[in-house]
Every structure is written in C-alpha cells, then in structure tokens.
N, C-alpha and C positions, 0 to 999 in steps of 0.2 A: 382391922375387923377380922374376927375369927370365922373360919369356914368349917362347915361340917361336910363330911364325905357321904354321898349317897350313891346308890347304884340304880341305873335305869337301863331299860332295854329298848332299843330303837330298831326299826326296820333297816335292812342293809342299804336300801336306796337313800334313806336319810343320812346314814353314816357316810356314804359315798359323797353326798352333796356337802356335808360338813367338811370332809377331807378336801374337797375342791376349794372351799373357802380358805382353808389353811394354806393350800398350795398357792393360791392367788395372793396370799399375804394379808387377807382381811383379818385373820385371827391367827394366834400362834399355837393354840391347843384346842382339842375338842371341848375341854372343860370351859375354856373361854367362850366358845360358841354357845354352849348350853347356858352359861351364866348370863350372857348377853340376851339370849332368847327369853329366858325366864324373867329377867328384869323388864324387858320390853313388854312382855305379856302382862306382867303385874301392873305396869304403868298404864297400859291401854285398858285393861279390864277395870282398874280402879276408876279411871275416868268414866267408863260406861256405867259403873255402879253409882258414882256420884251423880251423873246425869239422871239416872232412873230415880234416885232418891229425891232430887230436886223436883222432878215431875210429880212424884207421889206426894211431896209436901204441898205443892200447888193444888193438887186434887183435894187434899184434906182441907186446905184453906177454903176452897170453893164450896166444899160440902158443908163446912162450918158456917160460912156466910149464907148459904141457901137455907140451912136449918134455922139460922137467926131471923131471917126475914119471912120464913114460912108462916108463922102465926099472923102476920100482917096481910098475907096473900089471901087468906080465907075470909076476910071481911067483906 
C-alpha cells in the first residue's frame, strides 16, 4: 500500500504522550501512532455514521407507512 506524506501540528502535550507510547514499546514511531489513531477514528466514526443511516432509514420507512395509511384514518 502506498502512503502519502502529510504534515500536522499537534500540541506539545500530545507529542509528549505519543513519545511515552513509543518509549513503552506500544509503537515504534510517531507516524505509527498517528496512523493507528486515524484508522481507529475512521473505523469508529464509520460505525456511528452507519448507525445513524440505519435510524434514518427506519424513520423514512415509518413515515412512508404512515403516509400510506393516512387516507384510511380519515374515514
């Protein structure tokens, strides 16, 4: 997989915490930490988006069902 280089600016406190992860052996480089964090965020955010989409779909289905029976409710 090809990687592209980007530049980001982070607060010193975050960089210090990243460096602690590296010293503890959790990761070998800052880039690895950032790649892991981005991947985890995308996975989690994607799941939230999918859950919202499912709820929206159910709402649309309920609205369509209500609209379909509405003419019969007025009798």
